[in-house]
C-alpha positions as MATLAB code, in Angstrom:
seq = 'MRMLRIGAALVALFATSTLAQEWPTGPVRVIVPYGPGSTPDTVARVVGERLSVRLGKPFVVENKPGAAGMLGTDLVAKAPPDGHTIGISIAGPLAVNTLLYRKMPYDPADLAPVTIAATQASVLVAIPALNVANAADLVALLKSNPGKYNYSSMGAGSISHLAMEALAARAGTQMVHVPYAGSGPAVAALLAGDTHVAALPAAAVMGHIKAGKLRALAVATERRSTALPELPTLREAGIENVFADAWMGFVVPARTPEPIVTRLREEIARALAEPEVRDRLRGQYMDVVANTPGEFRAAMKADVERWRPVIEKNAIKLD';
ca = [
       0.000    0.000    0.000;
       2.833    2.339    0.961;
       4.537    1.651   -2.369;
       1.321    2.470   -4.211;
       1.094    5.837   -2.447;
       4.721    6.599   -3.250;
       4.121    5.611   -6.863;
       1.035    7.837   -7.102;
       2.974   10.748   -5.622;
       5.786   10.301   -8.129;
       3.302   10.184  -11.014;
       1.659   13.417   -9.776;
       5.045   15.081   -9.355;
       6.061   14.077  -12.870;
       2.751   15.313  -14.295;
       3.000   18.740  -12.646;
       6.649   19.107  -13.662;
       5.772   18.238  -17.251;
       2.869   20.725  -17.180;
       5.195   23.573  -16.210;
       7.824   22.572  -18.777;
       5.310   22.429  -21.639;
       3.661   25.744  -20.770;
       2.897   27.861  -22.744;
       1.477   25.798  -25.564;
       0.142   28.818  -27.485;
      -0.249   32.604  -27.339;
      -0.658   34.174  -23.901;
      -3.076   37.077  -23.369;
      -1.725   39.814  -21.106;
      -4.709   41.884  -20.006;
      -4.051   45.440  -18.870;
      -7.089   47.029  -17.179;
      -5.938   50.529  -18.180;
      -5.329   52.314  -21.459;
      -2.261   52.327  -23.716;
       0.582   54.387  -22.284;
      -0.473   53.860  -18.662;
       2.169   52.665  -16.218;
       0.783   49.088  -16.014;
       0.656   49.040  -19.826;
       4.327   50.035  -20.024;
       5.364   47.248  -17.652;
       3.198   44.682  -19.447;
       4.689   45.525  -22.829;
       8.312   45.604  -21.674;
       8.007   42.315  -19.781;
       5.714   40.677  -22.353;
       8.207   41.405  -25.112;
      10.958   39.589  -23.214;
       8.712   36.669  -22.274;
       7.824   36.210  -25.947;
      11.517   35.903  -26.763;
      12.347   33.710  -23.775;
       9.445   31.273  -24.151;
       8.970   31.259  -27.915;
       5.250   32.098  -27.786;
       3.619   35.501  -28.285;
       2.559   37.387  -25.173;
      -0.148   39.650  -26.579;
      -1.045   42.759  -24.575;
      -4.748   43.676  -24.585;
      -5.937   46.953  -23.056;
      -9.324   46.609  -21.351;
      -9.856   49.869  -19.445;
     -12.977   50.767  -17.512;
     -14.677   50.666  -14.110;
     -11.588   51.793  -12.179;
      -9.578   48.878  -13.519;
     -12.198   46.300  -12.580;
     -13.385   45.515  -16.108;
     -10.070   44.080  -17.271;
      -9.306   42.499  -13.909;
     -12.671   40.711  -14.027;
     -11.725   39.229  -17.416;
      -8.603   37.730  -15.860;
     -10.490   36.418  -12.825;
     -12.985   34.590  -15.060;
     -10.534   33.300  -17.676;
      -9.623   29.602  -17.966;
      -6.978   28.847  -15.306;
      -4.461   27.363  -17.729;
      -1.734   30.012  -17.734;
      -2.721   31.415  -21.130;
      -4.436   34.498  -19.681;
      -2.514   36.668  -17.248;
      -3.122   40.191  -16.043;
      -1.253   43.106  -14.584;
      -2.862   45.493  -12.169;
      -2.371   47.920   -9.307;
      -3.572   48.293   -5.729;
      -7.049   49.572   -6.648;
      -8.559   46.568   -8.463;
      -6.638   44.029   -6.382;
      -7.024   45.466   -2.875;
      -8.319   48.972   -2.183;
     -11.496   48.721   -4.285;
     -12.838   46.200   -1.773;
     -13.077   49.133    0.654;
     -14.401   51.673   -1.846;
     -17.070   49.827   -3.804;
     -20.275   48.368   -2.431;
     -20.224   45.721   -5.146;
     -17.437   44.343   -7.352;
     -17.828   41.961  -10.322;
     -15.214   39.610   -8.851;
     -13.617   38.718   -5.547;
      -9.860   39.429   -5.354;
      -9.598   35.856   -4.051;
     -10.526   34.803   -7.623;
      -7.005   35.899   -8.592;
      -3.669   34.357   -7.690;
      -0.734   36.747   -7.178;
       2.382   35.971   -9.219;
       4.808   38.838   -8.599;
       4.992   42.591   -8.189;
       7.125   43.528  -11.160;
       7.897   47.147  -10.310;
       6.902   50.158   -8.277;
       6.736   53.825   -9.160;
       6.996   56.555   -6.561;
       4.307   59.157   -6.088;
       5.858   62.608   -5.970;
       4.430   65.374   -3.809;
       4.460   68.463   -6.012;
       3.417   72.078   -5.625;
       2.983   74.934   -8.046;
       5.855   77.483   -7.853;
       3.432   80.275   -6.888;
       2.868   78.515   -3.568;
       6.491   79.400   -2.680;
       7.278   76.283   -0.655;
      10.688   74.638   -0.909;
       9.977   71.309    0.789;
       7.318   69.166    2.436;
       7.870   70.763    5.844;
       7.202   74.208    4.360;
       4.011   72.879    2.778;
       2.765   71.391    6.039;
       3.395   74.678    7.853;
       1.474   76.584    5.169;
      -1.449   74.153    5.243;
      -1.660   74.174    9.026;
      -1.798   77.964    9.115;
      -4.487   78.058    6.418;
      -6.824   75.057    6.914;
      -9.186   74.559    3.989;
      -7.663   77.355    1.887;
      -5.645   75.202   -0.525;
      -6.739   72.430   -2.847;
      -5.167   69.419   -4.496;
      -5.563   67.483   -7.721;
      -6.126   63.751   -7.738;
      -6.489   61.083  -10.406;
     -10.043   60.474   -9.225;
     -12.071   59.784   -6.110;
     -10.668   56.772   -4.296;
      -7.382   56.789   -6.217;
      -4.115   56.463   -4.319;
      -3.401   60.111   -5.176;
      -6.639   61.039   -3.368;
      -6.028   58.799   -0.343;
      -2.402   59.898    0.015;
      -3.294   63.587    0.212;
      -6.038   62.940    2.761;
      -3.557   60.937    4.826;
      -1.028   63.773    4.571;
      -3.645   66.332    5.685;
      -4.571   64.136    8.641;
      -0.922   63.728    9.670;
      -0.481   67.501    9.414;
      -3.652   68.147   11.404;
      -5.275   70.296    8.731;
      -7.694   70.158    5.797;
      -7.430   70.607    2.033;
     -10.040   70.729   -0.715;
     -10.075   67.688   -2.997;
     -10.478   68.286   -6.747;
     -10.757   64.930   -8.572;
      -9.876   64.488  -12.249;
     -10.102   61.554  -14.658;
      -6.483   60.433  -14.601;
      -3.023   61.902  -14.169;
      -3.080   63.992  -17.372;
      -5.983   66.266  -16.364;
      -4.736   66.380  -12.764;
      -1.364   67.689  -13.939;
      -3.013   70.106  -16.383;
      -4.963   71.637  -13.506;
      -1.745   72.226  -11.600;
      -0.047   73.808  -14.599;
      -3.049   76.110  -15.089;
      -2.965   77.149  -11.434;
      -6.423   75.701  -10.791;
      -5.016   73.478   -8.052;
      -2.067   73.937   -5.715;
      -0.545   70.565   -4.819;
      -0.803   66.851   -5.618;
       0.792   63.465   -5.039;
       1.068   61.964   -8.518;
       3.073   59.231  -10.271;
       6.634   60.260  -11.039;
       6.271   59.674  -14.776;
       3.371   62.135  -14.905;
       5.205   65.028  -13.252;
       8.983   64.687  -13.652;
       9.068   66.365  -17.061;
       7.270   69.401  -15.652;
       9.519   69.421  -12.591;
      12.613   69.466  -14.793;
      11.075   72.295  -16.834;
      10.526   74.328  -13.655;
       6.732   74.305  -14.006;
       6.196   72.240  -10.856;
       8.241   71.919   -7.695;
       9.067   68.476   -6.275;
       8.838   68.398   -2.480;
       9.201   64.714   -1.560;
       8.403   61.147   -2.536;
       5.591   59.318   -0.738;
       7.601   56.121   -0.262;
       8.968   54.233    2.724;
      12.545   54.810    1.567;
      14.120   56.907   -1.174;
      13.412   55.671   -4.679;
      16.463   54.380   -6.541;
      14.961   55.988   -9.642;
      14.727   59.383   -7.867;
      17.478   59.283   -5.236;
      17.724   63.053   -4.998;
      14.199   63.432   -3.592;
      13.681   63.052    0.183;
      10.864   60.990    1.613;
       7.938   62.458    3.523;
       9.289   60.648    6.571;
      12.475   62.722    6.312;
      10.242   65.789    6.534;
       8.640   64.437    9.710;
       5.476   63.114    8.047;
       5.123   59.469    9.054;
       3.257   56.603    7.391;
       2.164   58.264    4.143;
       3.282   55.726    1.563;
       1.744   56.007   -1.896;
       4.122   54.258   -4.241;
       2.219   52.473   -6.988;
       3.032   48.812   -7.586;
       2.322   46.889  -10.770;
       1.716   43.194  -10.173;
       1.059   40.206  -12.411;
      -1.874   37.925  -11.532;
      -3.565   34.817  -12.946;
      -6.933   33.118  -12.357;
      -6.991   31.566   -8.893;
      -7.092   27.916   -9.936;
      -4.072   28.133  -12.244;
      -1.815   25.136  -11.461;
       0.939   26.059   -9.025;
       3.769   24.775  -11.283;
       2.652   27.208  -13.995;
       2.443   30.076  -11.485;
       5.928   29.228  -10.244;
       7.411   29.079  -13.719;
       5.681   32.310  -14.790;
       7.068   34.067  -11.734;
      10.564   32.745  -12.433;
      10.447   33.818  -16.077;
       9.191   37.299  -15.190;
      11.961   37.624  -12.587;
      14.572   36.596  -15.169;
      13.194   39.137  -17.640;
      13.272   41.880  -14.996;
      16.887   41.022  -14.169;
      18.017   41.877  -17.712;
      19.907   45.203  -17.727;
      18.001   46.477  -20.770;
      14.654   45.848  -19.076;
      15.784   47.532  -15.864;
      17.055   50.525  -17.810;
      13.784   50.879  -19.715;
      11.745   50.796  -16.523;
      14.175   53.114  -14.736;
      13.644   55.529  -17.629;
      10.002   55.654  -16.521;
      11.043   56.227  -12.871;
      10.248   52.665  -11.810;
      12.064   50.410   -9.368;
      12.153   46.674  -10.164;
      10.778   44.377   -7.434;
      10.180   40.795   -8.705;
       9.011   39.444   -5.340;
       7.312   36.139   -4.478;
       3.563   35.392   -4.559;
       3.554   35.366   -0.754;
       5.210   38.781   -0.571;
       2.778   40.089   -3.188;
      -0.173   38.822   -1.141;
       1.250   40.519    1.967;
       1.556   43.807    0.043;
      -2.118   43.649   -0.941;
      -3.122   43.008    2.662;
      -0.933   45.892    3.851;
      -2.588   48.268    1.377;
      -6.054   47.357    2.664;
      -4.932   47.918    6.260;
      -3.145   51.175    5.373;
      -6.041   52.786    3.544;
      -9.009   51.467    5.534;
      -8.858   54.187    8.233;
      -8.410   56.943    5.622;
     -11.394   55.717    3.626;
     -13.576   55.264    6.700;
     -12.634   58.628    8.225;
     -13.473   60.466    5.001;
     -16.541   58.316    4.247;
     -15.283   57.562    0.725;
     -17.707   55.198   -1.007;
     -18.148   54.669   -4.743;
     -20.950   52.996   -6.701;
];
């Protein structure tokens, strides 16, 4: 009997090993729940290009924007769990939306984390007319003028919204929230002088910072970004626990066989280790991560715990 069990275990081990070795057997869909040119789209295309070369099968990027990233993420959650549909997403659809939306078309548990490929820092910026040189100056100005100044965000419930509310709470003051549909309009409002400050993705603001049209005050990250080492963190300015770096993580349908998930993670990590890939992502102010599924899952849980009190305090609920 014992020999039969050992034999069955060896057969199962051989079968799962063979499954991983043979994957992929055809084209792989890479679903991006945001539009072309978005940060997740950039990561998907850079990594997908290398995976196509490494594995000899096309990794075809499909943009499926809509519903705050939930439309495309839902397609991944409900795809066949065979490793031929993968997705890339950010904290909203995979974690924070569970706090914001009364109803979602999928449960994040319907998705299996593979790896966080990269992160991009959010940069706290101010218009030059505000005449603040750093985050400490900004906090002093806001505290002396509660409710006088406003900030752009990429939309209600976005990390750029939550980060600024967290900053205001840490500073013990209030600001007026002005939501826009994405980083482009949010930046445009700053450049026009319609809003005063914002915490926005580095790629959206660095060009304007270099041109002198916006002033960089700090990065909203736990430690200095290797892509922006010259910028101090909010913590260095005395503002604790306001972390708003955006991660881009690959996911698959929840019942995807573990050997395929493991191999996909390994291949993505190898692609991200290539100097050319790192340089291309660094050019978009991203830091490579390539962590494990367990570390990815912990990051999602941490985001829910981090933003829950901010969302509850400000009664942020979306339909």
